[in-house]
N, C-alpha and C positions, 0 to 999 in steps of 0.2 A: 491194589493193584491198577486200575488204570491208568498211572504213573512209568508203571514198569514197563506194560504193555505197549505205551505211547513213545517210549526210551528205546524200545526194541525195535520200533516201529521207523521211526527216522533211523537210527542206526543201519538198518539193512536198506532204507530206501539211498545214503550217503554210499552206500557202497555199490550200489545199484547202478549209481551214476558214475561211481571207480569203472566197475565192472561194462561199464555201456562206452565207456572213454578205451579202454585197454580191446573190448572189440573193433574198435573204428580203429587204432592207428594198429590191428592185424589185420583189417579190411575185410571186417564183417561187417551186414548191416540187416541182413535177413538169416532164419533158418531153414534147414534143409525145406520145411513145408512149407517155406516164403511166408514164415509171420515176421512181420520186423522185428529188432531187439530192442527197440522203446515201447512193445506192448508187451514183452514177457516180463514175470513178475523175477522173484529173488532169488528162487531155486534157479530157476529155470534157466535164466542169467550166471547162475553158476556153470551150470551144467554145460552151458554152449560156448564161458570160456575156456571151460576144461577140454573142449571138443578141439577148440581153435587153437590152441597151443599145444596140444599133443599134436597137429596136423603139420604145428608151423613149426617142429623137430626136425635137425637135421641129421638123418639115419645114415648119412655117410661118417658122418665125423665119429673118430674113435673114442670120443669121450661119453656118446651114445651107444654104444655097443652093447651088446651082453654081457659080455665077459670082461 
């Protein structure tokens, strides 16, 4: 059980670093509450990245229309 847990933890840490890089590319360094993205855990980073991608979407494009 310990080996599996460590494996998952390492995978999440690797993914977290990738998400931090993506957030920095999008210009996000802090959350709305003022917390640095470097202090967030995996799940909070995932949420912040989803929000940042949503905000970055071009709503004027016909590809991003409702129908």
